[in-house]
C-alpha positions as CSV (number, residue, x, y, z in Angstrom):
1,M,96.7,-71.4,58.5
2,A,94.6,-68.2,58.9
3,S,91.1,-68.0,57.6
4,A,89.2,-64.8,56.8
5,A,86.4,-64.0,59.1
6,P,83.9,-61.2,59.1
7,S,84.6,-58.3,61.5
8,A,82.5,-58.2,64.6
9,A,80.6,-55.0,65.1
10,A,81.6,-54.8,68.8
11,A,85.3,-55.8,68.3
12,A,87.7,-53.6,70.2
13,P,90.4,-51.7,68.4
14,P,93.7,-53.6,68.2
15,V,96.1,-53.2,71.1
16,T,99.3,-52.6,69.1
17,A,101.5,-53.7,72.1
18,L,100.1,-57.2,71.6
19,A,101.2,-57.4,67.9
20,T,102.8,-60.8,67.2
21,P,105.2,-61.2,64.2
22,I,103.9,-63.6,61.6
23,T,106.1,-65.0,58.8
24,G,105.6,-67.7,56.2
25,T,107.0,-69.0,52.9
26,A,105.7,-70.6,49.8
27,D,107.2,-72.0,46.6
28,N,107.0,-68.6,44.9
29,G,107.5,-66.1,47.7
30,S,107.1,-65.2,51.4
31,F,105.0,-63.2,53.8
32,A,106.1,-61.1,56.7
33,G,103.8,-59.0,59.0
34,N,102.0,-58.8,62.3
35,F,98.8,-60.2,63.9
36,T,97.2,-58.0,66.5
37,P,94.3,-59.7,68.4
38,T,91.0,-57.8,68.9
39,R,88.9,-60.5,70.5
40,F,88.8,-64.2,71.5
41,S,86.1,-66.7,71.1
42,S,85.3,-70.4,71.5
43,Q,84.4,-72.7,68.6
44,N,83.9,-76.4,69.2
45,G,85.7,-76.3,72.5
46,N,88.8,-74.6,70.9
47,L,90.0,-71.1,71.6
48,L,90.2,-68.7,68.6
49,A,91.9,-65.3,68.3
50,T,90.3,-62.8,65.9
51,G,92.4,-59.8,65.0
52,V,94.0,-57.7,62.3
53,L,96.7,-59.3,60.0
54,T,98.9,-56.8,58.3
55,G,102.0,-57.4,56.2
56,T,103.7,-57.7,52.9
57,V,103.8,-60.5,50.3
58,R,107.0,-60.8,48.4
59,D,108.0,-62.9,45.3
60,S,110.9,-65.3,45.3
61,S,113.3,-62.4,44.4
62,G,112.2,-60.4,47.5
63,A,110.3,-57.8,45.5
64,P,106.9,-56.8,47.1
65,I,103.9,-58.0,45.2
66,G,101.1,-57.0,47.6
67,T,100.1,-56.1,51.0
68,V,97.6,-57.6,53.5
69,N,95.3,-55.8,55.9
70,R,92.5,-58.1,56.9
71,T,90.6,-59.4,59.9
72,V,91.3,-63.1,60.4
73,S,90.6,-65.8,63.0
74,M,93.3,-68.2,64.1
75,P,93.4,-71.1,66.6
76,V,95.3,-70.3,69.8
77,T,97.9,-72.8,70.8
78,F,99.8,-73.0,74.0
79,A,103.5,-73.6,74.4
80,A,104.6,-76.5,76.5
81,A,103.7,-75.8,80.1
82,T,105.4,-77.1,83.2
83,C,103.9,-77.7,86.6
84,Q,105.8,-78.3,89.8
85,V,105.0,-81.8,91.2
86,L,107.3,-81.8,94.3
87,N,109.6,-79.3,96.0
88,L,111.3,-81.0,98.9
89,V,113.9,-79.3,101.1
90,L,115.8,-81.3,103.7
91,G,118.0,-79.5,106.1
92,P,121.6,-80.6,107.0
93,L,121.9,-84.1,108.5
94,H,124.7,-85.4,110.8
95,L,124.8,-89.1,111.7
96,D,127.3,-90.9,113.9
97,L,126.8,-94.7,113.6
98,L,129.4,-96.5,115.8
99,G,132.3,-94.5,114.4
100,L,131.0,-94.0,110.9
101,V,130.2,-90.3,110.5
102,I,127.9,-89.2,107.8
103,D,127.4,-85.5,107.1
104,L,124.8,-84.5,104.5
105,N,124.4,-80.8,103.6
106,Q,121.1,-79.4,102.6
107,V,119.2,-81.3,99.9
108,H,116.8,-79.5,97.6
109,L,114.8,-81.9,95.3
110,V,112.5,-80.3,92.6
111,I,110.4,-82.5,90.3
112,T,108.7,-80.7,87.4
113,A,106.3,-82.2,84.9
114,V,106.3,-80.9,81.3
115,Q,103.1,-80.8,79.4
116,A,103.4,-81.4,75.6
117,P,102.1,-83.9,73.0
118,G,103.6,-87.3,73.7
119,N,104.6,-86.5,77.3
120,L,102.2,-89.0,78.8
121,L,103.5,-88.9,82.4
122,G,104.1,-85.1,82.4
123,N,100.5,-84.5,81.1
124,L,99.1,-86.9,83.6
125,L,100.9,-85.4,86.6
126,C,100.1,-81.8,85.6
127,A,96.4,-82.8,85.1
128,I,96.4,-84.3,88.6
129,T,98.1,-81.3,90.2
130,H,95.5,-78.9,88.6
131,L,92.5,-81.2,89.2
132,L,90.9,-78.8,91.7
133,D,92.0,-75.5,90.1
134,G,88.8,-75.0,88.2
135,T,90.6,-74.3,84.9
136,P,88.2,-72.5,82.7
137,A,86.9,-74.0,79.4
138,A,87.6,-72.4,76.1
139,G,84.5,-70.2,76.4
140,G,85.5,-69.0,79.9
141,L,89.1,-68.4,78.8
142,A,87.9,-66.4,75.8
143,A,85.8,-64.2,78.1
144,L,88.7,-63.6,80.4
145,L,91.1,-62.7,77.5
146,N,88.5,-60.3,76.1
147,A,88.2,-58.6,79.4
148,I,92.0,-58.2,79.5
149,L,92.0,-56.8,75.9
150,A,89.4,-54.3,76.9
151,L,91.5,-53.2,79.9
152,L,94.6,-52.9,77.7
153,G,92.7,-50.8,75.1
154,Q,91.8,-48.3,77.8
155,L,95.4,-47.7,78.9
């Protein structure tokens, strides 16, 4: 999943508040540790996070057999996102139709599209609602995330 990458000379120090727990298992053991991003980059239109991976490798009995402290690059994936397609609020309604009285209280209709693999209609509606947002490409997003990392490192 993670591949080793050379450290960048201008990489910022890790912001420990951004450490993400990483766990994994194999036939003969397990890994538990943290990944702390130091910079973001774009490769072939995909967003990559480069940072420090630290943790402990254990055998199948749980005994530690080694530690990891390396700079690695990992692809960044996004959780399923939602976008609001319609938010319609109708006030109370009172109708009197020749002796038939209809009272309707407030109606609040919310339609939300969920973006995820296989959600064709949700993906399409979210894409349409964000058509004019100017969503940055992976390179622009990497630059924005690097600026945020730099600001967090100064706090």
